[in-house]
N, C-alpha and C positions, 0 to 999 in steps of 0.2 A: 504494500500500500504506500503510495507516495504521500509526502507531507501535505497536510491540509485536506486530506481526503478521508471520508468516512469508510466504513467497511464495505460499502457497496460500490466503491471505485470512483464515482463521479464527485463525491465529496460535498462537504459543507460549503466550500467556496462557490461552487456553481449551483449545486442542488438539483441538477438536471442531467439526464442522459444526453448523449450527443444528438439523438434523434427526437428529443422532446419537442412538443409544439412551442412556438414562440409565445412568450408571456410578457405581461407588463411588469413594472417594478413591484406592484402590490402582490401579484401572483408569485414573483420571484422571491419576495420576502416571506410569503407563506410557505414556499417550498423549503427555504433555508430553515425556518423554524421547525417545520415538519422533520427535516433530517436531523436537527439537533435532538429531537425526541426519538426518532426511529432508529438512527444509526447505532446507538448503544443497545437497543433491543435486538437489532439484526446481528450485532456482534456475538450475541449469546448463541445464535443458531448456526453460524457459519462453521464452527468446529465440528458439528455433528455429521455423522456418516450420511452421505447422500444429499446434503444441503449445499447449495451454491447460489449464485446470482444469475439472473437472466432477464431479458427484455420483457416488458409488459406494458402495453398502451403508452409508449413513449417514455417510459421510466425503466428502472431496474428493480426487480423484486426478488424476494427470497423464494427459492424453489426447493422442493424435495423430489429427488429422482426425476427432475425435469419439469415438474408441475409447480407453477407459482401459487404460493399461499398467502403472501402479504407484500404490499408495495405502497409507496407514497404516490398518490395521484398527482397530476400536473397542477392541481389547485391547492396542494399542500395538506391533504387529508390522508389518513391511513385507509387503505382498501384491503380487506381480507375476505377469504372464502370460508364460509361456514355452512353447515347443513341448512337447507331451506327452512326447516321448522325453527331452528335457532334464529335465523335471520328474521322470520316472522315475529318471534317473541321480542327481539331487540327493537325492531321497528315499532311494534305496538306499544312498547314501553317509552318510545320517544327518545331512545338512546342513540340511534343510528339512522341513516337513510340507506335506501337501496341504491346500488350503482345503476346508472342509466347511461346507455350508449345509443346514440341516434334514436331516441324515443323508445328504446327497448329496455325495460326494467329487468335486471338480472336477478334470478331467484336466490342465488347463493353468495353473491358478492355484496358486501356492505361497506359503507363509507363512514368514517369516524373522524370528526374534525379535531384540530389541535386543542380546542377548548376542553376536550375530554381525554387529554393525554394520559391520565391515570388509567384509562381503559385500554390503552394501546398494548401494553405487555400481556394482560390476560387474553385479549382478543387475538393477538398474534399466536399465543400458545394454543388457543382453541382451533385456530386456522391450521396451524402446523399438525396438530393431532388429527384433525379431520382429513386433510389432504394426504397425510402419511398413511392413514388407514385405507383410503380409497385408491391409492396409487400403487400399482403392481411393482 
């Protein structure tokens, strides 16, 4: 890892993967804050067997055996994959939002803003356990 970079390679200085969409200064600031929160969480998973980093929606995310389970979205929120029933529960409680791509709401992907940073480690753990269990 080069100086000034977080464990996901692109680091705190830029907060974005090379192919990330163009963002304004406010979004860039949000991404920087998000990586200050996420990078230490990610560092806990990288030493694990089968865990690495890879591209996901213009960002880089944590993967288990090639399947992404958590990443920072381009607007600076944590995005994780959990079972659909768990996502339903969290959305109903008002704790998260569903990820939406081009007017399509994803059943298993949820978005958690940096205002709920305390939830990032346990939700990342849930996502890891879920994707690890369903990935051959």
